[in-house]
N, C-alpha and C positions, 0 to 999 in steps of 0.2 A: 568247257564241256557243253555241247549242244543238247538239243532235245533228242527223243528217241528217233532212230533211223533204222532202216532195214539193212541187212547185210547178209553175208554168206552163212551165218550161224543159223541156218534154217532147220526147223525140227525135222523135216524130211531127211536131212543128212546126219542127224544126231544118232549115235549108237544107242541101242536099247539097253539100259542098265540091267544087271541081273535082278530078277524079281519084279521088273516093271510089268504092269498089266498089259494083257494082249491088246486091248483097245484102250487108248489113252483117254482119260477124261479131258474135257475141253475147258479152257478158261470161260468163266461165266456160268458153268454148270453147278448144280447143287449136289452136296453129298447125298442127300435123300430126296430125289426128284419127286417123290409122291407126296412130300410134305411142303407146306408153304415156307418160304424164306423167312427166317426169324423164329422158327419153331424151336423151342427149347427141348433138345432130345436127352439132356442129362440133368434132370431137375435136382439130383443130389448135390450138384456143384453150382454155386451161385457167383463165385469169385475165382478167376484165373489170374495168378500173379506171376510175372516173369521177373526174376532177379538175374540180370545178365552182367557178368563181370568181364574182365579184359585179359586177353593175350596169354592164355596158357593152354598147353596141350593135355590130353588125357594122361599121357605117360608122365609128364613132368609134375602133375599134381597127384595122380592116382595110380601110377605105375607100380607102386609098392603096396597097394591095397591087397590085403590077404582076405579076399572074398571068393568063395567057390563060384566058378563059372565066369568071373570077370577077367577079361583079357588084358592083363598088364605085362610087366616085364617077365622074362624068363630067368629064374634064379639058378645060379650055379650051386655046387656043393657047399661053398662058403656063405651062402645066403645072399650073395650080391648079384645084381642083374648082369646078364651076359652081353647085352647089346652094345654095339660100337658103330662108329662111322670112320671112314678113311680120310686122312689128310691127302692133299695132292701128291705128297712125296711117298705115300704108301704106309706111313705110320697110322696107327689106329688110336682114336680117341674113344675111350670106354665111357659109358654113362657113369655119372658120379653124383653123389649127394652134394648139394650146394652147401658151401661152408657156413652161410647164414641165411636168414630170410630176406636179405637185401639183394638187389640185383644190379648188374652192370647198367651203365647209361648208354642207350643207343644200340645195344645189342642184347639179344639176338635180333634178326630182321625177318619180317614177314611180308615184304613187298611182293607184288605179283611176280617179279623176276626171281627174287630169292626163294619164294615158295616153290616155284617150278623147278629150280635147281635142286631144292631139298627133296622133292618127290622123285627125281630122276634116280634110276638104278634101284628101284624098290626102297625108297627112303634112305638112300646112302649119300645124299648130297648136302646134309646139314652143315658139316664142318667145312666143306668146300664153298658153301655159300657165304654171303656177307655175315651170317650169324657167327661163324667161327666156333671154337670149342665150347663156348657157354651154352650152345644149343643142346648139349648133351647132359646138362645139369638137371637135377630133379630134387623134390623134397619128399619127405616121408611123414609117417604118423606123428613123430616127435615134433615136427615143424608145423604141421597143420592138424592138430588134434580134433578141432571141431569138424573140419572137412572130412577127415577119415571116419569120425563117429557118424556123421551124416550119411556118408556113402557106404557104411557098413550096416545101417539100420533101415533106410528107405530104399526103394528100388532105384537102380542106376541103369543107364544105357551105355554100353561099351561100343556102340556103333553110331554114336551121335557125332556127326561131322559138321564142321562149319560149312557154309554154303558155297564157298569158292576159295581158291588158293590165292588169297589176298588179304588185305588189311581190314581194319575196324569198320570204316564207313561203308564200304560196299556190303559187308556181312550184316551190319545192322539195317541196311536198306532191305535186305532179304527178310529180316524179321518183320518188317512192316509191310512189304509189298511182294515178297517172293520173287524179286528180281532186283538187280542193282542198276538197271538201265544202262549197262555197259561199264559202270564205274568198277575199277579194279584196285585202286590205291586211294589213300586219303587225300583229299583236296577240298577246295572251297566248292560246296554244292551250287550248281546252277539254279537260280531261283525260278527259272522257267521249266526245269527238268521235273516232270511229274509223271507217274505211271499212267499209261492209257486206261487201265482198268482200276485205277485208284489204289488205295492202301487198305489194310485191315481196319484202320480207324474209320475210313469212309464206309466200309461194310457194316461196322458196328453202328455207326451213326445212322445209317439208313434203316437199320432194324430197331432203332431206339434202345440200344444197349449202352449203358454207361461205361466210360473208360477214362483213364488218366495216365499221364506220363509224370511220374514223381522224380524230380531231378534235384541236383544240388548246385548252388552257386559256388564258384571257385575264386577264392581270394578277391571277392567283390568285382570279378570280371563279369561281363555279360553272360547270361546263362546259355548253355549250349546242350539242350536236351537232344535225345536221339531223334525226336520229331523234326528237328532243324535240318536233318539230312535230306528231307524233302521240304524246303523252306516254306512252300505254300501251305503246309500243314499248320504252321504257326499263325497264319492268316485265317485259315479255315476254323481252327479249333483252339483259340487262345484260352478259353475258359477251362480247357482239359489239362492245362499244365499246372502242376502243383509242386511245392517244395517237399523234400523227403520228410521234413518234420510233420507235414500233413499226413503222410503215409502212416507214421507211427500213431498219430491221433485217430486216424480212420480205422486202423487195425484194432486199436484199443476200444473203440466205440462200436466196432462191428458194422461199419458203414463204408467198406471198401466197395469200389465200383465193380462192374461185371468183369472188366479187364484192367489190370494195372501193369505198368512197366516201371520197375524200380531201378534207379540209376545210382551208381557210386559217385563219389567225388573223384573226378578223373585226374586230379593232381596229387591225390593221397591214398584213396581207398579202393581204386579200381583194380590194382595189382599189375598195372602196366610198368615196365622198367622206366626209371631206376627205383621204383617204389619198394618199400619193405612190405612184402606180401602179408605180413602178420596184421597190418591195418585193414587190409581187404577182407581177410578172414573174419576179423572182429566185426566189421560192418555187415558182412553177410550173416554172421550169427545173430546180430541184432535184429535184422529184418525177419529171419526165419523164426527166431524166438517170439517176435511180436505177433506173427501170424499164428503160431501154435498157442500162444497165451490169450489170444483175442476171442470174443464171443462168436466170431464168424468161422472159427476153425472147422467145425463140422461141415461146412459148405465150401471149403477152399481147396484149390489145387495150386501149389506153388512149384514153379519150374526153376531150378538153379542151374545155370550153365555159363558159358564163356563165349564171347563173340567170334574169337579166332585163336589160333595156336601161339601167336606171338613170336614165332621163329623157333620155338622149342621142340625137341625131338619127339616123334611119336613113331612106333614101329609098324602101325597098320597103314598100308597103302590106300589112299582115298580111291573109292570105286567110281565108275562111270555114273553120271547124273543126267537127268533130263535138262536140256536147256530150257529156261523159262519162256523164252520168246525169241524172235529173230534179231535181237540187238547184239551186235558183236562187241567184244571187249574193247574198251578205249585204251589200247596198248599198242606199241609198235610190233610186238610179237604176240599172237593170239594163243599159242600153245593149243590146248584142248578146248579153248573157249570156256564156256559155262557148262561143258558136258562132263565135268568132273568136280566132285566135292572137294572141299578143303580138308585139312587134317582134323582128326578127332579132338574134341574138347570134352571136359567133364560135363555130366548132366545127371541130375537126380530129380525125382518127383517127391514133393513133400505134401502129404495130404492124409486125412483120416481114411480116404479111399484108396490109398497107395497099396499096391500088391506086396505083401510081405515076402521076404526071402526070394526076391526076384531080380534077376539081371536080364535086361532086354538086349537081344542081339539083332533087333530090327534096325534097318538103316534109317536114320533120322538126320535132318538138318534144321536150320532155322525156319524154313518153310513148313516144317512139321508142326511148329507152334501155331503157325497160321492155320494149318489144317485142323489142329485140335479145336481152335476157336470156331472154325467154320463148321466142324462136325457137331459141336455143342449147340450152336444156334442156327444150323443149317443155312449158312451163308455162302453165296456164290464164290467160286474160286477166282483168283486174280490171274494166274498164269498157269502154264503147264506144270511147273514145279510144285506148287501147293495143291493143285488139283489132284496130282498123282502121289503125293507124299504120304508116308505112313503117319498116322495121326497121334501116335503115342498112347492110344487107348489101352494097348496091351499092358501098360504099367499101372493101370487102375483095376480094382475089383469092385464094381459098383454094386455088388450083391451084399457086401458086408464091410463096415468100416473097421479094418484091422487096427488102425491107430486112432480110434475114438478118444482114448486117453493119450495125449501127446507124450512120446518118449522123452526121457531126459538124456540130452546129448552132452558130450564132453564140452567143457568151456574152451574158447579159442585161446591160442597161445598167449596172447597179451594179458589175459586174466590170471594166468598162472605163472608166467615168467616175464616180469617187467623188464628183465635184462635183454629181451629180444629187441628192444629199441636201440641197443648200444651200436649196432651196425649202421644206424642212421648217421652216426658220427664217425665211426672207425672204418666204415666201408664194407663191401660184400665179402671180403676175403680173397684168397689166391684162387684164381680161376684160369685154367683148370688146376685142380689140386695135384700136388706131387704124386707120382705113382699111377696116374690115370691114363697115361699114354704108353703104348707099346710098339 
């Protein structure tokens, strides 16, 4: 993969998404031009924490959430969801509750090609894609009690899409730079590949704002933090890489930096297949509990989300998006390029300033996290995507801290049902289950 190149994916050719501003903000522009760059516009918040898990759609994790206004599955008279997808032979695979919290290995698929097959025909290509029938599996409250408690208590976004119809690496690049620089699938990042306008870490550094990427070592293998997806970041900011253990220490001491990215252990607690998602839920709960219990709680906003859908079904068709730049997809087939979001993923805001009893229907993607950071500290935008992204501020009520006293959330599954680890040995169960095909 080479450096940034120009191509036919020019902004002048991009369709204007629904709700896009009449006049696009430009890369390099400030959210508040009348203020100096680096001005803190949200003094109530001193710490923004992003907890980004892996590879699950909104519907597969929260489709059965019983929350007013949240767009999940449509339930039939029997209380079961009605959604389905066709097989090539015309039979239909109905959505089904996964037999266990364990997953198949290597399926479903979320490659650039598979994701575009899945979105075809109004999201009717999941079973026909490489994913196969497991794409229609989902979990519910009994399987993910902490997540359902979290998503029932704090504000959630039911139009938070991953940034492109592709895999983890390009989506995590959007989290840092509001562009993937053409990357669409996971691969070894080119050490010379760096955004022309830098990353959100560069913006924070220039403004004197502290930040950290808290990552985990995996089985004594070399560390692979998200920052490594732009390898030059490891050279520029080695002192900003910390172990996850340091995050828990910093949260307990109230010394978290201005911006924190918290990473799971990608071999066990990220929720990517074939992992048991109960371990991921337990890790997420430990991070969120640490923030709520720490002395910095009153000044913290934590965003819980997932990098991409992992090949699992979602019923909402991703809308058109602004291409971030003129760099075309590094793929043999461009499809809609970067002019379309990826599938929905779960997202909640955990903060004393979170808006109670609220479900946001604004369109967000990972560039919206960049936009929130930029709005807080009045930092210049990096691409067209973050410059014009909704900033998630609707999910906060900065006039009063509704959650000044942190609510008690349900414990994760592994704390109440140790038997949930049995499928680590016995397997994920029969997929698809009997009776789920018509």
